[in-house]
N, C-alpha and C positions, 0 to 999 in steps of 0.2 A: 654502557659504560665509562666514569669520568675517568680522564687520564692523570697520572701520577701529578702531584703539585697543584691540582686545581680543584676548589671545594664544591662538592655536589651542588647542584642548584635549590635543593631543599634545605638543606643546610644552611645554606648563604642567605635562602629567604627567611627561614628561622631567626637566622642572628639579625639581619636587618630589621625586623618585627620587635625583637628583642632592644635593640639600640634603640628604636623609635619610642618603645614602651618606657625604656628609661627615661628617655629627654623630654616624652611629653607628660610622665605621672611626678617627677620629682617634684615640678613647680607648684602642684595643686594636693601634694601630699600632707603637709602641713595645714593646709586648709580642709583638708577634706577630716584629717582626725582632732581636730578643733570641733567642726560641725556637729561630728559625732558625739564628741563629748559634751557642747551644749544640747545634744538632742537628749542623751541620758541624764543630763542635772534637770533638764524640763520635765522629763518623764518622773524623773525622782521628786522632784518639788513639787509635782502635779500631784503624785499619790500620798505625798507627806500634806499637802492643802485638802486634799480628803477626808486624811485621817484628824487632822484638827478640826475640819468642820462637824467630823462625827462626834469626835470627845466636846466641843463647845453644844451641840445640841444636847450631849447628854448632861452636860453640866447642866443646861438649862433646864432641863426636866426635873435633875436633882434639883435645884434651887427650888423650882415651882413646887414639887413633893414637899421639901422643908418648910416653905413660907405656909403650905395648907398644916403641915402639923403645927408649927408655931401658931399658928391661931388656930387651931383646935387644941391644944395641950395646955395654953394659959401663959402665965408670968413665970411658972417655976422654969420652965427649961427656956427663958425668954434670952438670957445673957450667954449662956453659950451657944443658941442658935443665931443670935448676932455675930457672934464673933466668929462662928463657922461660914455664915454667910458673908461676912467682909473679905475670908479666905477668898471665899468663891468668888468674888466679884475682884479681887485683885488678879488671881488666876487668869477669870476672863479675860480681864485686861491686856495683859502681857499677852496673852493667847489671840486679842485682836491684833497689837501691836504687830504680834512676828506674822500675822494673817497679811497683815498690811504690806509690812517690808516682803513677805513672800508674791503678794501680788505685783508691788515696783518690780521684782526682780523679774520678776514672770515677764513684765510687759517690756523689760530691759532684754531679759533674753531673746523674746521674739523678734525685736527690732532688730537685735542683731543676728538672727536666722535669716529675716529680710533681707540685710544687708550680704550675708553671706549667699544668698540664693542668687539676689542678684550680679555679684561676683561669679559665682557659679555660673551662671549660665553667658556671663561674658567668657570666662574661660571656656565653656563648652563650642561657644561662637568661634573662638580661636582655633581650638581644638579640629572642630570641622573646616573651617577655610586651610588648615593645613592638611587635615586629609584629602581634601580634596587638590591642595596643590601637588600631594602626594599621589594622586592619582592620575592626577593631569602628567605629570612628572614619568611616572612608569608607563603611561598609554606613550608616552612621546622617544621613551627608552624602548620601547617595545617596536613603535614605527622607526625608529635608528637602525636598531639590528636587521627589520624586515629589508630596511634599505641596503643596509651593507649587506645581507645574504644576496639582494637583486644586482648591488653591481658587482658583486665578487662574480655572479654568475654570467652578467654581462661579459667582464674583462675575462672571463674563459670563451665564452661564446667571440668575443672580437678577437684574442690570442688564438683561437678555430680557426677562424675565418681568414685573419694576415697571414697564419702559415698554409691557408689555402692558397690565396691569392700569391705568396711566393711560388708556391708549387706551378700554380697557372704561368706564372711570368718566366718560370723558368723554361715549362713549357713552349710557351710564346717564341723566347727568347733562341729556344732552339729551329722552332717553324720558323722564325723570321730569319734563320741563316739559311735554313733550307732553299727558303722562296729568293733571298737574295744570290743564291749562288742558279734558280734556277732563272730569275731574272735577268742576270749577265748573259746568262747563255742564250734567253731568249733575244738579248740584244745584238749577238752576234750574228743568230739568226735573222733578224730582220737587218740589219746591215747588208748582210748577203745578197737577202730579197730585194732589197732597195738597189742595188746595183745592178741584180737584174731587172729590176722593172724600168731602172733608168734607161736599161739597153733596149729594153722593149719599146719605151718610151721613145728613145732616139730614133729608132726605126718606125715607130706609127707616126711621129711627127714627119721623116721624110717622104712617107705616102701622104699623108694629108696636104703637105706643100705642094707635092706634084699634083694632087687632087685639086687645090687653090689654084695652081697656075692655071691649069686647064680652064677651070670655072672662069676666070679671071680673062682669060683672054676670048672664050666665048663671049663675055658679057660685053669686054671691048668691041667685039665683030659685031653687037647686035647695037652697041651706041653708035658706032661708024656708020651705019645705015643710016639711023635716025635722022638726017642733019636739021630737020626743020625745029628738032627741039634743041634750044638754045643751052637751058638748064644742062641736060644730057651730055651736050656737047663738052662745058664747061668742067661736068664731072669726069667725062675722058681723060680731059687734058690733065686736071689734077691725078686723076689715078695715074697715069703715065709719069708725069712728074714726081709721084711719090713713089714710083719702082725705080726711077733713076737716082733721085734724091733720097730718098728715105725718108724724108717729112712732109705728109699729105698736107694741100693748099685746098681749101674750099671757096671757089669762088661764090657758089650759089648754093644754097643746101632745098634737098626737094622736100618736100610736106609729106611724112608717112601718112596713110591712108588708110593700113589694114594690118592686120595682128598676122606676121609671118611664121611665128612660131612662138609657142608658150610651151615652162618648165617649169619642172619644182628644182630652185637653184640651191634651196637652202631647207634645215630643217624647221626654222622659225620664221621669223622676221628677216626682209633684206632692207638693211639698214643704207647701202652702199653699193653703187656701181659707178665703173668709171672705165672708159675706152683708152687706150695705151695710145702713146703721141703716134706711131706708126697707123694704128688704125687695125692692123692683124689680129689682134687679141682684145679680150675683155677682164676685168676682175670685177666680182659681188664678193660682198662681206656681208655676216649675218649675223643674227643673235646664237647661231649655232658656235659660235668661237672659231670659225674659220673663214679664209679669204680662200674663192674657188676662181681658178682661170679656166677662161674658156674661148672658141676659136668659130668663126661663123665659115661653116662649110656648105655650101649648095642650100643655103638659107635653113641651115641649121645650126644648132648651137651645140657643139660637140665640145665634152671636159677634156682640157689640157693638165690637169691635177690640183691640188690643193695645198695652200700653206696653213701650218699649225704652230700653234706657240702661244696663244693668246689663251687667258683665263677666263676672260667674259666676252661677251658680243663685240663685234665689230662697230666701230659709229662711221668711220670715214675712210678714204684711200685716195693716193697720189701716187702716180709715176714720176719717177727722174726724166731728163728730157731725151736721154738716150734710149728710154724704157728698158732697160737692165735691172732696176729696182723698182721695189714698190715698198711705199708706205703706209702704215696700217694703225688708225688710234683703235682704243678699246678703251671699254668702262671698267678694267681692272688698274687703272690710275698709269698706263703706261702707252708709249709707241713701239712700233717693232718694225724694223726694214728688212725685207726679204731681196733674196737673190734670185732672179727669174730663172738665169740658165739651171741651178741646180737645186731651186726651191727650198734652199735652208735660210735660217735667220742669220743677219749677220751683225744686227745692231737691234738692245732692247734699252728703251730711252727709260728710266724710272725718275721718278724724283716728285711729280703732280702727288697733291691729297685728294682729288676729287677725280671723276670721270673725264677723260681726255675725249673731248667731242671733234677737233679737229687738228690736222696736223698735215702742214705742207712741206715740200721740198723748199728752200730759202736759196734762190739764186742759182747754184750748181748741187752737185750732189753728194757735197760734203757737209753741209748746214741743212736743220730741219727745225721748224717753227711749230710750235704746238699749244693748242687751247682747253683750259680746264675748267670744269665747272666749280674748280677751287680759287676761280677770279684771278688768274693769271694767266700770264702766257712765257714761254718758256725758251729760248735760243739753243739749241744744240751743234755741237762740232759731234762729227761723227770721224775726224781722224783721231782726236785724244776721246771719243765716247763720253764727254763729259756735259751738262749744262753750263754755257759758258754765260748765260745772262736769265735772269729772271723778271719780267715785267708784271706789277700787280696794277690790273686792269679794273677795279673795282666791282666787276659784275662777271657772273659766268658768261662765258665765251662759247657760243654755239657755232661759230663755222668762222674760217679765216680766208685771207688771199693773200699773196705776195705780187706786190707792185714791180720793185725791183730788186737789187741785191741786199736792200739795208730796211725797206719801205714794207711795211704789212698792216691791212685793212681787217679790223675783227670786228663781229656782230655779236652783241649781248642781248643777256636778257633783261636788261633795264631800258632796253628798245632803242640804246645809242650806238650807233657804226662811230668805230673809232680810229684813226689814221696816228700810225706808230713810225718812226725812225728808231731802228732796233739800236743805234748808236749812243740814246738815250732813254731816261726812265721815264718820262711823261708824254701824255701824245702831243701831236702836233695838232689835232683837228678834232670836232667831234660833231654829230650829226643826229638829232634827236629825231625818232620816227614816232609814228602812232601806234606800234606793235612791236613786240618781244622779234628779236631776230630769230629765224630759223635757218638762214642758209644765205651764202654770198658766193657771186660768181663774175669773175671778170670778162669784161666783152675781150674780141680778138684782136682788135685794135688797140686795149686797155686803156681805153678814152671812157668807160661807162661800167657800173657798179650793179648788178642786180640783185637788190634786196629782196627776201621772203619774209613777212610779218605773220603774227600770229592775229592781226585785224583783218587775213582774209584777202592781202593785196599783194601786189609786187612792186615795187619801187624800182625806178631807172634812176642813179646819181649819176651826174658829168661831173665826173671827176676835174673839168677843166676849170668849173665855176662851183664846186664842192655845195652844191644843190640838188635836191631834185627836181628833176627834170619830166619825168612821166609817171603814173600811178595806172599800174595794169589790175585789172579787175571782172570779173563775171557772176553773173546772180548766182548761179548753182557752185561756184568753187569755192571749197571751204580746204583751208591748210590743216593737214590730219594731224600735228605733233608738232614739237619743239626743236625737233631735228628733220624735218621735211626739206628736200633740196630744190632747186631752181635752178635751170641753165640757160645760156645765150645757145644761141645754134652757132655753127660755125663760122657761118660769114656775118655772125652780127645782126643779121635781119629780125632774127625770132627770138622770143623768149619760152620755155618751155617746163612746167611744174604740171606736179600730180594735185590732184582734191581727194579730198575725206571719202568721199562716196565713189571712190575708183578709177574716176575719168582722166584723159589726160587732156591740158587746157593748153593751147599754142596761139600766143599770141603775135599779131604783126607791128613792129615796134614805129614804122612809120606811121600807122593809121591809128594806133594806142586801141586796136580791139581782139578779141577776140576770132583768128583764124579758121582754128580748125578743133572741135572736141573729139577725141578717141576713146572709145569706150570697149574694154575686155577683160578688164580688171573685176575682180567683184568684192575688194577692200580695198581699204586706203592706200594710194600710192605716196610711198616714201621718198623714194630717190629713182633720178633719171638722168640719162647720159644720150649726148647726141654723139654720133660717128665721127671723127676731126674731117672727114670728105664730104658729109651730109648726106648720106644715103640713108641710115640706119639710126632707129631711136632704140633707146633700151629703158623700160622702168621697172621697177622692183614695188612689191608690195608687202603688206603685215601677213599674210598666211602663202610664203613659200616660192610665189610665182615670180616670175620675170618672163617679161613678154619682148620679143623684138618686133619691131615694127619698122616697115618699111611703104614705097610706092609702086615696088612690080614685085 
């Protein structure tokens, strides 16, 4: 039913048709009336023409019969007949003129009819075009009405969805409040558990230290019996100095010849391995975002805990000189400093716009230098917890070492080794190599720099001459990735690097040739580290494994 004040659609359609009829009929109404009159006039003239034709034929017959009578009747009636004949001829002449005039009018009327038909056809075409436009407009109007209905339906659905989302948001807000309270309680429980765990770990550490002391005393006794072996004696002296002074000294590194212990260190790639300065513990960093601490006890690697806080994989590790802090660089564009006493984060250094591939303590434990994929080096002050200097290096920095308090050496993707004085913004020297740099390591006497490059060679740079002094290579040695690490032995006599086929290569620097090849890994070796006393070697591969090597 139609609502009040709204015209029903049938009446509205009839009204529109009447309006259209009035608009389209009025221009042609006079033309139609004129055309009808002309047709009526033409019909009348046609019938009159037929009537006059019949009269003419009749008069012709009368005239013919009269002539016959005159010819047969003689001269008595000749005068009257001639007069009558003359009247008939005059009447016939008039009738012929009238017929001629009618023929002329008929032709004019025919021409006028043709013109009117032409005009009528044009008007019909215009009318047809208007009808087509009207039908198109009607179809468009119908389509628009349908579109309006669809949009109204869509609006109703969106309003219903919006209301549903509001209800869900309110429910989620309530759930979030409940979960937040639960999380707070879980944090309190976790804090209590950590305190209990720390107490337990402290007791375990005391026990392990006692066991370690026993193992060390046993080993010293064995080494003292073997006086003929000079290397063993030097190691024994170094360990005794280590126990007295706290800093181990290596006089003669021993070459490992067997895998003592093999274990899964991380859930993914092992990117970094580093011994602490005292040699009592070592740290590993992997793509599982963790730094794990380990201790060697009776030839096995026992976990001492792990450090969390990184949001991406660990790329490099460094201990401070006292061994109380550890620095880790990460793929999440940041570096972090942890305290080893309580295993908590002390500093988070953010500011790079790319992966941080290397970070080292600079001079003392209060400054850090980091190198990133964003082609910059940054100097950090841990006291102010801020970046105090940014150096644009021009290429991605894959590794770096610190020479003195203000001098830094960096290795880059563009195959260049750059030397920096952190007090200036430009490099003091550059050395171009044949392959892009993957790692740098400083010799114990700080006179040589070991460079690993992607052309599958190791270069030894004499820092006193600022030039390459040795090139180390092997037929089967292949650098596995852009962050593969190579190191000096603690006495500076050997160079150690892992290969893409899982082998460890040890070069004798005096002879510039391979001294030993160790094989126990099944995947590419990325990182390796030599014990400060020279008794152990650690190596980590792409698939979780870390191997402890030794010669006893």
